[in-house]
N, C-alpha and C positions, 0 to 999 in steps of 0.2 A: 811518139809519146815518151819513150824511154830517154831520148835525148833531152826532151824538155824537163823530165824528171831530174836528170843530172844537172841541167842548167839551174833548176830551182835550188838544188843543194848548194851549188857554187854561189849563187846569189845569197842564200841564207848565211853562208860562212862569211861572205864579204859585206854583210849589211852594215850600214853606217851607224855611228854612235847616235845620230839623230833618230834613227828608227828605234834603237834600243830605249831611248828616252821616252818613247811613246808606248812602252809596254803597259799592260794593265796596272792601274794604281792600287788595286786592292785584290789580293790573292787569298783564296780560301782553301784549306786542306784539313786533314785530320792527322793526328799522331796517336797510334800508328796509321799508315795510309789506308790499310784495309783491316779494320778491326774484326775480330771473331764475334759470332753471335753472343750477346750478353757481356762482352768484354768492355771495360771502361776505356774511354779515349778522350782526347782533347780536341777542340776545334781551334785551329791555328789561323789567325788573321794577320797578314803582313801587308802594310799599306802606307799611305801618305795622307796626312790631313792638310787641307789647303792653308791653314793659318795656325797661330798659336793658341786659339780659343780652346778652353777645356771641353771635353765631351764625356758623356756617361755611357757605359755599356749596359744594355738591358739584359735581363736573364734570357736564356734560350727558350724559345717556344716551339711547339711542334704542330704542324698541320699535315696529317697523313705521313707521307715520306719526305716532307720538307721540314728542315730545321731552320728557324729564323732568329736573327739577332739584329739589334739596332744600335747605332751610335747617335746619341742625341747631343747636339751642341748646347753647352751650358753658359749662362751669363758669367762674365768675369773679365779679367785683363787679357786682351788679345794682342797678338803681334802679326806682322805680315809674313813672317818666315814660314816656309813649308816645314811640316813636322812629320818625319817618318815615325811609325809606331809598329809595335808587335804585341799581339794579344794571344794568350793561351787560355781558352775558356772551357771549363768543365761543364758539360751538359747533364751531369748525373742528377741534379735536383729535378730536372724535367723528365729524364729517362731513368726512373728508379729501377727498372728491370732490364736496362740495356735495350739493344735493338735486335730484332730477328734478322736472319739472313735476307739480303735484298739490296736494291740500289736506292740510294738516298741523295737528296740535294740539300745544299746549304745556301741560304739567301741572306745577304747583308744589306741592311737599309741604313740610310742617313736621314736624320731629321734636323733641319735648321730653319732659319727664317724663310727659306724658299719652299718649305714643305717636306714631305716624306717621299723618298724614291729609293729604288734598288740600285746599289752601286757595286755589289760584288756577288758572284755566283760560283758555286763549285759542286762537284759530284763525288761521292765516295761509295764504295761497296762494303757491305758487311758479309763476310764469307768465312767458313772454317779455315783454320790455318793451313791445311793441306790442299786447299782448293786453288788451282791455277788454271786460267783460261788462256790458251795460245790461239788467237784468231787465225784463221786460214788466210794466207796472203792471196791476193787476187782482186777481182772486181766485185764491189759491193754496190747495192742499189737501195733506194727507198723501199720500205716494206709497208704498204697500206694495211696489211693484215696484222701488223705488229701492235705495240702498245699505243702508238700515236697514229690514229686512223687518218689524219690529214697529211701524212707523209706521201707526197705525190711523185709522179714521174718527173724526169728531167734533172734528177740529182744522181750523181755517180761518185764513187770513191774508188781509189786504188790504194790498197794497203800492202805494205811490205814489212815483214817482220824478220829480224835477225837476232837470235838469242833473246835478250830482254829489251832490245831497242825496236821502236816502231816508227815508220815514216808513212805519211799519207798525203795524197792529193785529192781534194774534193773539187767537183765540177758543178758550177751553177751558171745561171744566166742573170744578167742585171735587168733593170726595168725596161731597157731598150732592146733586149734580146741579145745583147753581146755576151759572149762567153767570159767567165771569170774562173780562174784557178786559185785554189787556196792550199797552202802547203804548211805542214807541221811535222816535226820530228823530235824524238827524244826517248828517254827511258820509259818503258811501260810499267804499270803496276801489275799486281798479280791477276787482276780481273778487269783492268781498265787502263785509261791513258788520259792525261791532261797536258795541254801545251798551248803556246801562242800560235796564232795563225798569221801567215803572210798572204796578202792578196797579190796575184800576179796578172798583169794585163799585157796585151800586145804580144809581139814576138813574130816568129817566122810563119808565113802563110805557105800553103802547099804550092809547089812549083815556083816559089819565089826565092831570091837569095837569102842566105841565112841572116837573121838579126836576132839579138837577144831580146827578151821581153823588155818593153820600153818603160814599164812602170811596176814597181813593187813597193808595197807599203804595209805596215802593221794593220791588221784588220780587227782582231779581237782574240777570243779564246775558243778552244774546243775541248769538250769533255766526252770521253767514250766509255761506255759501260758494256762489257761483253757478257751476255747470259750464257753463251756456249760458243763453240768454234765458228758457228755460222750465223749468229744473230747478235745484234747490238742496238744500243740507242746512242745517238750523238746529240749533244747539246751545244749549239752555237750561241755565243754571247758577245755582244758588241756595244760599246758606249755610244750614246747618241751625239755626243760632241766631245771636244778635247778637254773639258773641265775635269778637275780631279774628282768632283762629286757628280759627274755626269750619270744620268740614268742609263741602266743597261737594258738592252733588248735581248731576250732569251728565246731561242727556237729549238725545240726538240724534234728529232727525226728518227724514226725506227728504220733500222738497216738490216739487210740480209745478204749473205754471200750469194752471188749470182753464178749460175752454171749455164754456159752456152750449150754444152752438150751433156754434162753430168748434172744430176739432180735426183729427184725422188721418183725414178722409174726403174723398172727391172733391167732394161738394157744398159742404163747408165751405171748401175751398181754391179753389173756382172763383170767378172774378170778375177785377176789374182790379187789377194789381200794378204797382209801379214797379220795373223791373229796373235796378239800378245796377251798372255794371261800371267799376271803378276801376283805375288804374295808379299806385300810390303815393297822392299827394294829388290827382291829376288823374283825370278820368274823365267818363263820360256816363251819362245815364239815359233810359229810354224806357218807355212804358206798354205792357204786354202784357195780353191778355185770356185767361186760362187757363180752359179748359172741359174737363170729363171726357171722356176717350177712350172712346167707347162700345164699341170693339172690345177693350178691356182685359179680362183675366181677372177673375173675381169678387173675388179677394183681391189684385189688383194695383191700386195707387194711382197712376194715370197721368193727367196733364192736359196739354193742349197749346194753343198758339195757332198754328193752321195758317197764318194769314196771315203771321206773322213766322217760321215754322219754329222755334218754341221749344217744348220739352216738359219736363215735370217728372215724375220717377219717385221715389216715396218708399217706404221700408220701412213696413210696417203691422203693428201689434200689435192684433189684434181685440179683446182685453180692455181696451185703453186708448184707445178712439177719442175720448175727451174730452181727450186730452193732445196736446201739440205733436207734429208728425210726427217720426219718427226720421230717420235718414240719408236725404237726398234727393240725386238727381243731376239737375242742370239741363243740358240740351243746347241749344246755340245754334249758329249758323253758325260761330262761332269755336271750338267744341269742347265738351267736357264739364267740369263742375266739381261737386265735392261740397259740399252745404250741410248742415253738421252741427251748427251752433249755432243751433237753431231755437226760436222761440216760436210763438204762434198768429198774430200779426200781422206778424212779420218772420222771415225765414229768411236765414242768410248763411253763407259759407264760413269756415273756421278762421282765415284771414288777414284776414277782413273786407272783401276786395276785391270780392266778388260778393255782392249783396244783393237779396232780394225783399222789398218793403215794400208791404203792403196799402193801397190808397187808396180803397176803396169801402165800408168798414165802420168 
């Protein structure tokens, strides 16, 4: 798998100019990329119109966590030339009080003689300026208990994070049951990621001579929004044809960091951790050895380091023991603190000032 991952990177770097020309025609983002709650922002639309016909931009509308805008073709003098365009739209008239913290989507529609259809899609997070989510590298799977209940099995992700860069491979099957790999890489945002997807097919079979993947083509886009180190939502978007105003299909999938051995069980959480207690940019760390509390009830997830008078109590979902622990409470001689942004190898508080980082696995 790692060899294939390297091959995918090489292929990405060597992709032809023809593949680049098939990149999405309409890209949506915000400026700034991750607004703070209540902060004003602009919706950025960068795209290409298929002709020189004039179009009108509708005011932004809101449906729950979805912001929508529309480009409507107007009568007038038209030409056959493609027309690149850039729009910066202020949604303030619709969002008089700004937006609360959370994950939001933007949908761009086009209206012409062929009707109305979605041609652009994007995701952005609203989060405090000091909030940064660094997802745990490793294997992620679809999470039916997440926001989107129809996220099913048979979907896998490998995420690799290095500083502010993120690379991922997604695994699906096509309609005939043949495996398909999807690759994307680039700079991550504070709480998410957006990038183009390449579909990779074919390649070396087990016990067979080496051969590079025989087919690689642009597929669409992926948007990732991380709620914490171990949970996310991925939105796949793909045009239904090659047209500039092709309708998009959008599919969301809830994801969770998967633990083959580690997860929300006392044996998985036992061992040595670095307890970091920060005060702004300053702080200290110490090694603690968490061991299961033998006196705990069967469904109670409690570990402690009796030597240092430290204990950890976590919520437990018996059907999801391979997932990161739910809300945990860490008790030390200084008091109690909630750890609610949890992965498998790192747990920390909402403000990031208290962290448990595994050091023995």
